[in-house]
TORSELO-659489 format. One record per residue: residue in three letters; x, y, z of N, C-alpha, C, O in turn. Coordinates in steps of 0.1 Angstrom, whole numbers, plus 2048, in hexadecimal, padded with zeros to 3 digits. Atoms other than C-alpha are relative to their C-alpha. Layout:
N
ALAXYZXYZXYZXYZ ...
! end
This chain:
250
MET80380680F71DA6916C8018097F47FB8147F4 ARG8027F880D725A751487F87FC7F87F57F07F7 ALA80980480970EA7512F8047F57F280D7F77EA PRO7FC80B80870FA581198028037F27FB80C7ED ASP7FB7FC80E71FA580F67F37FF7F97F08077F0 TRP80D8008086FDA4D0E97F780B7FD7EE80A7F4 LEU8097F57FE6EDA6C0EF80680B7F47FE8137EE THR7F87F5809705A810D78047FB7F28098027EA ALA7FC80780B709A640BD7FC8037F28038047E9 ARG8087FC80D6EEA6E0A37FB80B8047FC81080F PRO8097F28016D8A8D09A7F47FA80B7F17EE80E ILE80C8047F66BBA8D0B27F38067F97F28127F6 ALA80E7F7808696A930A07F88048097F57FE813 HIS8097F87F5682AAB0B07F57FC8017F17FA7F5 ARG80B8067FE663A9E0BC7FD7F57F77F17F37F3 GLY80280A80B669A800A48058057F18078117F0 LEU7FD7FD80B672A7F07E7F58087F97F38047ED HIS80E7FB802651A9407780180B7F180B8117ED ASP8027FA80C644AA40567F18027FE7EA7FA7F9 HIS80E7FD801623AB40577F98007F17ED7FE7EE ALA80880280E61FAB60327FD7F37FD7F27F27F7 ARG80280E803620A9102F7F67FA80B7F37EF80A GLY8098087F4609A8A04F8067F98098007F1810 ILE7FB8047F6623A8206380480A80D80E81280D MET8007F87F561EA9408580B7FF80A8117F580B GLU7F58027F6637A9E0A17FA7F88097EE7F880B ASN8038077F6637A860BB7F87F48007F77EC80A MET80680B806624A6D0AA8077F57FC8137F57F9 PRO7F880980462AA4B0A18087FF7F48137FA7F2 GLY7FA80280E630A4F07F80F80980081A8067FB ALA7F27F77FD64AA6A08980B7F78078167F5801 ILE7F98097FC659A5109F8077F67F98147F47F9 ARG7F780B80C65FA340858098097F68158067F3 ALA7F57FA80966DA4D06E80C8038058168027FE ALA7F37FE7FA688A560858097F38058157F4806 ILE7F980C7FC690A3308F8087FA7F48137F57F3 ALA7F880680A692A2A06C80C80A7FA8138057F1 GLY7F47F68036ACA4706680B7FD80A817800808 LYS7F58047F76BDA3908680280E80680E811809 PHE7FC7F47F86B9A5C0967FB80080D7F17FA80E GLY8037FF7F76B6A640B97F18097FF7ED8107F6 ILE80F7FA800691A6F0C380080A80E80380881A GLU8037F67F3689A8B0D97F08018007EA8027F5 VAL80B800801666A8C0E67FC80A80C80680D813 ASP8087FA7F7650AA10FD7F67F68077EE7EE801 ILE80E8057FB639A931197FB80880980281080F GLN8087F97FA61EAA312B7F77F780D7F67EB80C LEU8068097F260BA9714D7F18027F97ED80B7F3 THR8108008035E6A8E1487F87FE80F7FD7F9819 ALA8048007F55CBA901618017F580D8027F7819 ASP7FD80C7F75CFA6D16F80F7FC7FE8117F07FB GLY7F38017FB5F5A6F1728087F57F48117EE7F8 GLU7F6804809601A621508078087F78028137F4 ALA7F57F880661FA6D13C7F87FE7ED7F67F37E8 MET8037FF80E611A7611580B8067FA81180F7FF VAL7F77F9809628A7D0FA7F880A7F67F18077ED TYR8067F180A61DAA10EB80680980A809808816 HIS7F67F87FA62DABE0EE7F780D8057FD81580C ASP8067F67FE613AD80F37F580380C7EB7FC80B ASP80A8027F45FEADF1127F37FD7FE7EE7F5806 GLU80C7FC8075DEAE41007FC7F77F18057F77E8 LEU80580880B5CDACE0E57FB80B7F77F68167FB GLY8067F680D5C3AE00C28098047F58058077EA ARG7F87FC80B5E3AE70B08017F77F88017FA7EC LEU7FC80D8085E9AC60A47F37F87FF7F27F07F6 THR80A80C7FF5C9AB50AE7F08078017EF812805 GLU80F7FB8015A1ABA0AB7FF8008128057F8819 GLY8057FE7F2591AC60CD80A80980781480E801 SER7FA7F77F859EAD90E98037FE80D7FD7F3812 GLY7FF8037F15A9ADA10E8107FD8058187FA7FD ALA7F38017FB5C8AD71228027F18027F97E9805 LEU7FC80F8005DAAB61237FF7FB8117FC7EF814 ARG8008017F15DDAB814B7EF7FD8047ED7F780F THR80B7FE7FA5B7ABB14E7F87F07F77EB7EE7F8 LEU80580B80A5B1A9A1358047F18058107F380A THR7FC80D7FC5B6A7413F80B7F97F08097FB7E4 ALA7F880880C5D1A5E1297F27FA7F57F37FB7E9 ALA80A8088095B0A4B11A7FC80C7F77FF80C7EB GLU8057F68095A1A6B11080A8067F78088097EC LEU7F47FA80D5C2A781008027F57F48047F87E8 LYS7FD80880A5C6A580EE7F67FE7F57F87F97EB ARG80B8018085A4A5B0DE80080F7F67F88117ED VAL8007F18065ADA800D18047FD7EF80C7F47ED VAL7FF80180D5AEA820AA80880B7FC8058177FE PHE7F67F48055CDA9309B7FB8037F07F57FB7E8 LYS8037F980C5CAAAB07D8057F67F58107F27F9 SER7FA80280D5D2A9A0598077EF80480F7EA7FC THR7FA80E8005DBA770677F67F980D7EF7FF815 SER80B8097F95C8A5807A80C7FD80E80A7F3814 GLU7F98077F55E5A550957F980680C7EF80D80C ARG8077FC7F15DDA5B0BA80F80280681A7FF801 MET7F77FE7F55F1A680D98067F48057FE7EB808 MET7FF80A7F9607A500E980780280F80B80D812 SER7FC7FE7F2612A4B10D80F7FF7FD8127FD7F1 LEU7F37FF800636A4C1168037F07FF80D7EC7F8 ALA7FD80C800633A2711C7FD7FA7F38047F17EE ASP80180680F623A220F880D8037F98107FA7F1 LEU7F67F9808643A370E980B7F68068127F27FD CYS7F48067FB65DA210FF7FC7EE7F98067E77F6 ALA80380B80864BA000F08017FE7EF8057F47EA LEU7FD7FC80D64BA100CB80F8007FE8147F97F5 VAL7F37FC80266FA1A0D08097F08028107EA7FA ALA7FC80E7FC67A9F90DF8128018008197F87FB GLY7F47FB80069DA070E480A8027F68168047F8 ARG7F780080C6A8A080C080880D7FE81380E7F9 VAL7F77F38026B1A2F0C27FF80580E7F6801814 PRO8017F77F66B7A450DF7F28078017EC80B7F8 LEU80C7F57FF699A580EE80480B80B80A807815 VAL7FC7F47FA69EA7B0FC7F28078067EC80E7FE ILE80F7FD7FC67EA831127FF80C80780480D812 GLU8027F07FD675AAA1167F47FD80E7E97F880C VAL80C8007F5661AAB1387FB80E7FF802818800 LYS8077F07FF647AC91347FD80380F7FB7FA818 SER8027FE7F4641ADA1517F780F7FF7F88177F6 HIS8067F57FE629AF616080780980C802814810 PHE7F67FA7F7642B0117A7FA80180E7FD809816 ASP8098017F362BAF81968067F880C8007F6817 GLY7FB80B7F6643AE11AA7FC7F17FD8027E8802 ASN80580D802630AC519E8077F77F98097F97ED THR7F580A808647AA61957F87F27FE7FE7E87FA ARG80980E806629A8B18E8057FB7F38067EF7F2 LEU7FD80480F636A8B16980E7F780280F7EC7FD VAL7F58087FE658A801758007F38098087EA809 ARG80180B7F664FA6918F7F97F47F37FE7E97F1 ARG80980D80B636A5517080D7FC7F78107F07F6 MET7F5802807655A5915A8097F680680B7ED7FF ALA7F98077F8669A481727FC7F08008047E77FD GLU80980E7FF650A2A1758037FA7F180A7F07F0 VAL7FC80480C652A2714E80C7FA7FE80E7EE7FB LEU7F3801803676A2A14A8097F38078137EE803 SER7FB8087F767CA111667FE7F37F98067EB7FE GLY80180C8086729F414D8038017F18007F97E7 TYR7FC7FF80C681A021328127FE7FD81B805802 ASP7F28038026A29F512480B8067F78178047F6 GLY7F97F780A6ABA0E10880680D806804811812 PRO7F77F57FF6C2A2B1067F580C8047EB80E7FD ALA80A7F47FE6AFA4911580480A80A80A807814 ALA7FC7F37FA6B3A6C1247F58068067EA7FF805 GLY80A7F87F869EA8413880680F7FE8128117FE MET7FC7F27FF69EAAC1357F48068017E98007FE SER8097F77FE689AC813C806810803810813809 PHE7FC7F37FB689AEF13E80180381080980B814 ASP8027FE7F467FAEF1618087F880A8067EC80B PRO7F98077F9698AE817A7FC7F680A8037ED80D ASP80580A7F7681AD71937FF7F47F98007E97FE GLN80180E80667BABE17980A7F78008097EB803 VAL7F580980169DAB51748067F980E8097ED80F MET7FE8067F46A4AB419B7F87F48047FC7EC80C ALA80980E7FD687A9919B8067F67F98057EB7FF MET7FC806809697A8917F80F7FA80A8127EE80B ARG7F58017F96B8A8A1967FD7F580B8047EC80E GLU8048087F46A6A7B1B37FA7F47FE7FD7EA805 LEU80880D805690A621A38067F37F68037E77F7 MET7FA8088086A5A5518780F8047FF8128097F4 PRO7F17FB7FE6CBA5D1928077F97F480E8007EE SER7FA80780D6D7A421757FB8077F58038047EC LEU8047FD80C6C3A5515980880D7FD807817804 PRO7FB7F48046D7A6E1467F680B8027EA809800 ARG80B7F68016C7A8F14B80880E7FC8138117FE GLY7FA7F68066CBAAF13B7F580E8027E980D803 ILE80A7F58006BBAD413D7FE8077F38088077EC VAL8077FC80C6AAAE511F8028118037FA81680B ALA7FD7F27FC6B7B0A1218018097F38028047E8 GLN7FE7F68096BAB2C10D80580B808808809814 ARG7F87F67FB6C6B4D1157F780980A7FC80F814 ASP8097F77F86A7B601237F27F98027ED7F07FC TYR80F8087FE686B571317F680B8067F480D812 THR8097F57FF66DB7312F7F27FD8077EE7F1806 LYS80B8067FC64EB721407F47FF7F47EC7F67F5 ASP80980680B639B7311E8017F37FE7F77EC7FE HIS7FF80D804649B531157FD7F880B7F67EF809 TRP8028077F8648B441357F880580C7FD807816 PRO80A7FD7F762AB4E1477FE7FC80F7FB803819 GLU8048097F3628B331618097FD8098067F7813 ALA7F68007F864AB3616E7FF80F8087FA819803 THR8027F57F964EB5018A80D8077FB8158017F4 SER7F57F780266AB6D18780B7F98058167FB7FF ARG7F38077F9681B5819E8027F77F880D7F87F3 GLN7FF80E80967CB3818A8098047F58148017F2 ARG7F87FC80B685B4B16B80A8058008108057F5 ALA7F37F87FE6A3B5E1798087F38048147F3800 ALA7F980D7FF6ADB3A1858057F77F580F7F07F5 MET7FE8078096ACB2C16580C8067F58107FF7EC THR7F87FC8096C3B4215480E7FE8028137FB80D HIS7F18017FD6E8B3F14F8037F080780E7EF80C LEU7FE80D7FA6E5B1915D80280280E8097F9814 ARG7FB7FE7F56E6B2817D7FC7F580D8017F5818 HIS80280E7FB6D7B0618B8057F88018037F080B ALA7F880C8066EDAF017D8087F780E8087EA80E PHE7FD8077F36FDAE81A27F67F98077F97EF80E ARG80A8077FB6DDADD1AD7FB7F57F77FB7EA7FB THR80580A80A6D0ACA18E8097F77FB8067EB7FB ARG7F38078016F2ABD1857FE7F77F27FF7EB7F0 PRO80280880E6EAAB61618097FA7FA8148007F9 HIS7F78058096FBA9E14B8048057F480F8027EF PHE8007F980D6F6AB212C7F680D7FD7EC80E804 ILE80A7F48016E5AD21207FE8017F18077FF7E9 ALA8067FE80B6CFAD91047FD80D7FE7F5812805 TYR8017F48016D2AFC0F77F98087F47FA8027E9 ASN8057FB80C6C0B140E08098047F480F80E7F5 VAL7F47FD80C6D5B140BE7FF8107FD8098157F9 ASN8007F28086CCB370B480580780C80381380C GLU7F97FA7F66DFB410D680D7FC80281480080B LEU7F38057FE6FDB2F0D28098097F780580E7ED PRO7F98037F271AB370DB7F980980C7F481480B ALA8057F77F170FB4010080C7FA8098147F1807 LEU7F48037F6725B4111E7FD7F380A8057EA80D ALA80380D7F8713B2A1348027F27F98097EA7FE PRO80080D80670FB0C11E8127FD7FB8177F37FE TRP7F1801802735B111128077FC80D80F7F280C ILE7F88077F2741B0D1397F87F38028007EB807 ALA80780C7FC728AF113D8077F47F88097E87FC ARG7FC80880B736AE111D8107FD8018157F2800 ASN7F27FE80475BAEB11E8067FF80F8127FC80F ILE7FA7FF7F6763AEC1447FA7F38088037EC80D PHE80980A7FB747AD31527FE7F47F97FA7EA7FF GLY80180980A747ABC1357F47F87FF7F27EC800 CYS80E804804724ABD12F7FC7FD7F27FF8087EC PRO80180080D71BAB210C7F480A7FC7EB80B803 LEU80B7F5805706ACF0F87FC7FA7F68037F67ED LEU80980280C6E8AC50E47FB80D7FE7FB815807 THR8057F38026D9AE30D17F37FF7FA7F17F47F4 TRP8108038066B3AE80C77FE80F7F98068197F9 THR80180A80C6A3AEC0AE8068057F48038107F0 VAL7F57FD80C6BAAEC0917F57FC7F47EF7F17F3 ARG80A80080B6A4AF107280B8047F380B7FC7EA THR7F87FA80A6BCB0305A80E7FB7FD8127F1802 ALA7F38028056DEB0304980B80680981680280D GLU7F57F77F76EDB1E05D7FE7FB80F8087FC816 GLN8058087EF6DDB0E0818087F37FD80F7EF806 ARG7F780C8006EFAEF07580C8018008137F9806 ALA7F27FD7FF710AFE06F80180580E8097FE815 ARG8017FD7F070AB100938017F68088087F6811 ALA8008087F4703AF00A480A7FA7FD80F7F6808 ALA7F3808801723ADD09480880A80681180480E ARG7F67FA7FA737AFB0A080380080F80D7FF816 HIS8027FE7EE729AFE0C47FC7F48077FB7F4813 ALA8088097F6719ADD0CF8057F27FC80A7F17F0 GLU7FF80E80371EAB70CF7F87FC7F77FD7F77ED GLN8088068076FEAAE0BF7F580A7FE7F3814806 MET80B7F58026DFAC00AF7F17F88037F07EC803 ILE80F8047FD6B8ABA0B87F98067F27F78127F2 PHE8047F980B6AAAC10937F27FD7FB7EB7F5801 GLU80F803808688AC107E8048087F280E80F7F0 GLY8037FB80D680ACA05B80A7FF7F580A8077EB PHE7FC80580C698AB70478097F28068097EE811 TYR7FA8117FB6ADA9404980F8038008158057F5 PRO7F08007FF6D2A970558057F57F87FE7EA7F8 ASN7F980D8036EBA800418097FA80880F7EF805 ALA7FA80C7F66FCA760607FB80880D7FE803818 
! end
């Protein structure tokens, strides 16, 4: 299966079209509505809760954007839906809430967050939710094990790998040295068989995504585009950008 044309047709808003200065927080309903209004694709992150729900949030822990503290995987979905977000009255969404809000109007690109422990419960919940969703959606993860789970549980879902050049112990403490080595240069590609690649814009051009794009026909998304220089680089080396901090004209 090749990646669908809708994946690269429009710029993709990183964690929704958010603007913290205006109280529109990332991965929150307001950011989702703003991206829909702009007809942009939407990239979101999902995290696993203690009771097996998929919640739309980037960080492993509460606190950066919210009141309170605690790891998401130690809290239930009901507890997380009561969390107060700083500078806004909005609350955290589940993946099912997100799908109901978007209702197929723009593409969703869902990044599965991982602790590199082999637990694929989050992908299983994602599969349950998306089985009843008719809109355009794709899944991706840094963790090849999660992408393998998508391949097994959702073979018809476009799947991608999020990648960069290096994976250091400081930035990836939960991954073993073997896991970090396997992630470099897209070495896992013949196991994961991604339909697209999402690569760090600051590290383009790079050989591995070039091979994936030009020899194997995998469209290349690039993240996170914030500056004019990064936008020019994305235009030279990728099919589409995952952006934040500005409003694209096209």
